[in-house]
C-alpha positions in Angstrom: 72.2 1.2 141.7 75.2 0.1 143.8 78.4 1.8 142.6 81.3 -0.3 141.6 84.3 0.6 143.7 86.5 0.9 140.6 84.4 3.6 138.9 84.0 7.3 139.8 80.5 7.1 141.4 79.3 10.5 140.0 80.3 9.3 136.5 78.6 5.9 136.9 75.4 7.8 137.8 75.6 9.7 134.5 75.7 6.5 132.3 72.1 6.6 131.3 72.3 10.3 130.3 75.4 9.9 128.2 74.1 6.6 126.7 71.3 8.7 125.2 73.8 11.3 123.9 75.8 8.5 122.4 72.8 7.0 120.7 71.7 10.4 119.4 75.1 10.8 117.8 74.8 7.3 116.4 71.5 8.2 114.7 73.0 11.2 113.1 76.4 10.1 111.6 78.6 12.5 109.7 81.6 11.7 107.5 85.0 13.3 107.9 85.1 17.1 107.7 81.3 17.0 107.6 80.8 16.8 111.3 78.9 20.1 111.5 76.0 19.0 113.7 78.2 16.8 115.9 80.5 19.7 116.4 77.6 22.0 117.4 76.4 19.4 119.8 79.8 19.0 121.4 80.4 22.8 121.6 77.0 23.4 123.1 77.5 21.0 126.0 81.0 22.3 126.6 79.8 25.9 126.9 77.0 24.8 129.1 79.5 23.3 131.5 81.8 26.4 131.6 84.5 25.5 129.0 86.1 28.1 126.7 85.1 26.7 123.4 86.9 27.1 120.0 85.2 25.8 116.9 86.3 25.3 113.3 89.8 24.1 114.1 91.1 22.0 111.2 87.7 22.2 109.5 85.1 20.9 112.0 87.3 20.3 115.0 86.4 21.6 118.5 88.6 22.3 121.5 87.3 23.0 124.9 89.6 24.6 127.5 89.2 24.7 131.2 91.8 26.2 133.5 91.7 25.7 137.3 94.1 26.8 140.0 97.6 27.9 139.5 99.1 24.8 137.9 101.5 25.3 135.0 100.9 21.9 133.3 98.4 21.3 130.5 97.0 18.0 129.3 95.2 17.2 126.0 92.6 14.5 125.6 91.4 13.7 122.1 88.2 12.0 120.9 87.3 11.4 117.2 83.9 12.3 115.9 83.5 11.0 112.3 81.5 8.1 110.9 82.0 5.8 108.0 80.4 5.5 104.5 78.7 2.2 105.4 75.0 1.3 105.2 74.0 0.1 108.7 72.6 -3.4 109.0 71.0 -3.3 112.4 67.5 -3.3 113.8 68.2 -0.9 116.6 65.9 1.9 117.8 68.9 4.3 117.5 70.2 3.0 114.1 71.5 5.5 111.6 69.0 7.9 110.0 71.4 8.9 107.2 71.5 6.4 104.4 74.9 5.0 103.6 76.5 6.5 106.7 77.0 4.9 110.2 79.1 5.0 113.3 80.7 1.6 112.6 83.9 2.3 114.5 82.6 3.7 117.8 83.5 7.3 117.4 80.1 8.1 118.8 81.1 6.3 121.9 84.5 8.1 122.1 82.8 11.4 121.9 80.2 10.6 124.5 82.9 9.3 126.9 84.9 12.5 126.6 81.8 14.6 127.1 80.9 12.6 130.2 84.3 13.1 131.6 84.2 16.8 130.6 81.0 17.4 132.7 82.3 15.6 135.7 85.6 17.5 135.7 83.9 20.8 135.2 81.5 20.2 138.1 84.0 18.6 140.5 86.8 21.1 139.8 89.3 18.5 141.0 92.4 19.4 139.1 95.1 22.1 139.0 96.2 23.3 135.6 94.9 23.4 132.0 92.6 20.8 130.4 92.3 20.8 126.6 89.6 18.6 125.3 90.2 17.9 121.6 87.3 16.7 119.5 88.8 15.7 116.1 87.2 15.3 112.7 88.1 12.9 109.9 90.1 10.2 111.7 88.9 7.5 109.3 90.6 9.2 106.4 93.7 9.7 108.5 93.6 13.5 107.8 91.8 15.1 110.7 94.6 15.2 113.3 97.1 16.7 110.8 94.5 19.2 109.7 94.0 20.4 113.3 97.8 20.5 113.9 98.3 22.5 110.7 95.7 24.9 112.0 97.8 25.6 115.0 96.4 23.1 117.5 99.4 22.9 119.8 100.5 26.5 119.3 97.0 27.8 120.3 96.4 25.1 123.0 99.8 24.0 124.3 99.9 20.5 125.9 102.6 18.8 127.9 101.0 15.5 127.1 98.2 14.2 125.0 96.1 11.1 125.3 93.4 9.2 123.4 91.6 5.9 123.5 89.8 3.5 121.1 87.2 0.9 121.8 88.2 -2.8 121.3 85.4 -5.2 120.4 86.1 -8.7 121.8 88.0 -7.3 124.9 85.7 -7.5 127.9 84.2 -4.3 129.2 86.3 -3.1 132.1 89.6 -4.2 130.5 92.2 -2.0 128.8 95.2 -2.5 126.5 98.2 -0.4 127.6 101.7 -0.7 126.3 104.7 1.6 125.8 106.3 1.9 122.4 104.6 1.0 119.1 100.9 0.5 119.6 99.6 0.7 116.0 101.1 0.5 112.5 102.0 3.0 109.9 99.7 3.2 106.9 100.6 4.1 103.3 98.7 3.8 100.0 100.3 2.9 96.6 98.8 3.2 93.1 100.6 1.1 90.5 99.7 1.6 86.8 101.1 -0.9 84.3 101.2 0.6 80.8 101.0 -2.1 78.2 99.7 -2.3 74.6 96.1 -3.2 73.9 95.0 -5.7 71.3 92.7 -8.4 70.3 92.2 -11.3 72.7 92.7 -13.8 69.9 96.1 -12.3 69.0 98.0 -11.7 72.3 101.4 -11.9 70.6 100.6 -8.5 69.0 99.9 -6.9 72.4 101.6 -6.3 75.7 99.2 -7.7 78.2 99.1 -5.6 81.4 96.6 -8.0 83.0 99.1 -10.9 83.0 101.8 -8.5 84.3 99.4 -7.3 87.1 98.7 -10.9 88.1 102.4 -11.6 88.3 103.0 -8.4 90.3 100.3 -9.2 92.8 102.0 -12.5 93.6 105.5 -11.1 93.5 104.5 -8.3 96.0 103.6 -10.9 98.6 107.2 -12.2 98.6 108.4 -8.9 100.0 107.0 -9.5 103.5 107.7 -13.2 103.3 111.3 -12.9 102.1 112.6 -9.3 102.6 111.2 -8.3 106.0 113.0 -9.7 109.0 111.0 -12.6 110.5 110.8 -10.8 113.9 109.2 -7.7 112.4 105.6 -7.2 111.3 104.3 -5.8 108.0 101.5 -6.3 105.5 101.0 -5.5 101.8 97.4 -5.8 100.7 96.3 -5.4 97.1 92.8 -4.1 97.7 91.9 -3.0 94.2 92.6 -4.3 90.7 91.2 -2.5 87.6 91.8 -3.6 84.0 89.8 -4.1 80.8 86.2 -3.8 79.8 85.6 -6.7 77.5 86.6 -10.4 77.6 88.1 -10.4 74.1 90.1 -7.2 74.4 93.5 -6.9 75.9 93.5 -3.5 77.7 96.3 -1.0 77.3 96.8 -0.6 81.0 96.0 -2.1 84.5 95.9 -0.4 87.9 96.6 -1.8 91.3 96.0 -0.1 94.6 97.8 -1.2 97.7 97.6 -0.7 101.5 101.0 -1.0 103.1 101.6 -1.2 106.8 104.5 -1.7 109.2 105.3 -1.4 112.9 108.9 -0.1 112.5 110.1 2.9 110.5 113.0 1.0 108.9 110.6 -1.7 107.7 108.3 1.0 106.3 111.2 2.4 104.3 112.1 -1.1 103.1 108.6 -1.8 101.9 108.6 1.4 99.8 111.9 0.5 98.3 111.1 -3.1 97.5 107.6 -2.4 96.1 109.1 -0.1 93.5 111.9 -2.5 92.6 109.5 -5.5 92.3 106.9 -3.9 90.1 109.6 -2.3 87.9 111.2 -5.7 87.5 107.8 -7.3 86.5 107.2 -4.5 84.0 110.6 -4.9 82.5 110.0 -8.6 82.1 106.8 -7.9 80.2 108.4 -5.1 78.1 106.1 -2.3 79.4 106.3 0.9 81.4 105.1 1.3 85.0 104.1 4.3 87.1 104.3 4.0 90.9 102.6 6.6 93.1 103.6 6.0 96.7 101.5 8.0 99.1 102.7 8.0 102.8 99.6 8.6 105.1 100.5 8.1 108.7 103.5 6.8 110.7 103.5 4.2 113.5 101.7 5.2 116.7 104.3 5.4 119.4 103.4 5.7 123.2 106.1 7.5 125.2 107.4 5.8 128.4 106.5 8.2 131.2 103.0 9.0 129.9 102.2 5.4 129.3 103.4 4.5 132.8 101.0 7.1 134.3 98.2 5.8 132.2 98.9 2.2 133.3 99.0 3.3 137.0 95.7 5.1 136.6 94.0 2.2 134.9 95.4 -0.3 137.4 93.9 1.8 140.2 90.6 1.9 138.2 90.1 -1.7 137.3 93.0 -3.6 138.9 96.3 -4.8 137.2 94.7 -8.1 136.1 92.3 -6.2 133.8 95.3 -4.7 131.8 96.5 -6.4 128.7 100.0 -5.5 127.5 99.9 -6.2 123.8 98.1 -4.4 121.0 95.0 -6.3 119.8 94.4 -4.1 116.7 96.3 -6.2 114.2 98.0 -3.7 111.9 95.4 -1.0 112.2 96.5 2.7 112.0 95.5 5.9 113.7 96.1 9.5 112.8 96.6 10.3 116.5 100.1 9.2 115.6 100.6 12.8 114.2 99.8 14.2 117.6 102.2 11.9 119.4 105.0 12.9 117.0 104.7 16.4 118.4 103.7 15.9 122.0 104.4 12.9 124.3 101.4 10.8 125.3 99.6 7.5 125.2 96.9 5.8 123.2 95.0 2.9 124.9 92.4 0.4 123.9 89.1 0.2 125.9 87.2 -3.1 126.3 84.0 -3.0 124.3 82.8 -6.5 124.9 80.4 -7.9 122.2 79.7 -4.9 119.9 76.3 -4.9 118.3 73.6 -7.6 118.1 76.0 -10.0 116.3 79.1 -9.3 118.3 81.0 -8.1 115.3 84.1 -6.0 115.0 84.5 -2.4 113.8 83.9 -1.3 110.2 81.1 -3.9 110.0 77.4 -2.9 109.1 76.2 -4.7 112.3 78.5 -2.9 114.7 77.2 -0.8 117.6 79.2 0.7 120.4 78.7 -0.9 123.8 77.2 1.7 126.2 78.4 -0.2 129.2 81.9 0.9 128.4 81.1 4.6 128.8 81.6 4.9 132.6 85.0 3.0 132.3 86.3 5.3 129.7 85.0 8.5 131.4 86.3 7.4 134.8 89.8 6.8 133.2 89.8 10.3 131.7 88.7 11.9 134.9 91.3 10.1 137.1 94.1 10.6 134.5 93.4 14.4 134.5 93.4 14.4 138.3 96.7 12.4 138.4 98.4 14.6 135.8 97.2 18.0 136.9 98.0 17.9 140.6 
């Protein structure tokens, strides 16, 4: 096969081998903090290629360390390993063998990409410094990165910069999204419990109906983004769960709402928390009932630092050409717990073109999704050249 000039030839030659590894991981998905077999697979390959391997970090995390030369700098590269609790709806030879679990977000691809780069870098020995490969559990629940950090990730494996990527369905293979500053949104969860007074459905005047209050609160919450958030800013409040009552002729005593709240600026995130509390307490007061608000911050905005992003952009430009770089996030208001790592170490998170993912060309978190193996050599070549550029 003729090697594309933009790709590392040795990595392009490994595509078929790492496609098989990726599809094996796809067949055996494991949820967050359950990635026992995936971690064993990763650790086994890293040891085979000469890395110093550390297992059980933050639960099921793995770090592979390779030191070459006398360079003083260290770079970290992270790949996530966990799957989702989704039943796969594909007719693929490598579809999930674990009922109700599947790699619907491409973490199987991210893991295979980093393993491919790991092998090339170990065999070519073409850098000067310390390479820390971080295989992280539980990204989907936004807890794995913090778990590894709390387990001493950066104290045990110091990094001067840290990088990660995520596949982007719909963006052609061979394209990347790279931008400094905010790349992804913060993510918080809120549980609102309206405490009314139950009664007979035929006598609502003797009750305090939390269902009506919940309906009013749902509509009122939508005015926060529409009327309180500055028009130039971006935010979203989604009421994803409503739970109240068990019978049509009974007014329940309470109703529960669960919200997903996202923003791209810290001041907007704080505003949303303030206004959500004020709005639902106002609704509750109107209906003469109590309300409990449990606001659970999960992860902050993902912020790419200037210098590290400039290096990533230059490496990618050399890899695929400047015309194959997009400068705006295409992830909507998605969130990523890699943000925790970037709060502690400067770095950059990029999106990797994944083309049409799966037989139906669907997006991530869909039962028909499948990572596009054609993207493996692009991601692995990016990692290899980034390490070479950083550890000189």
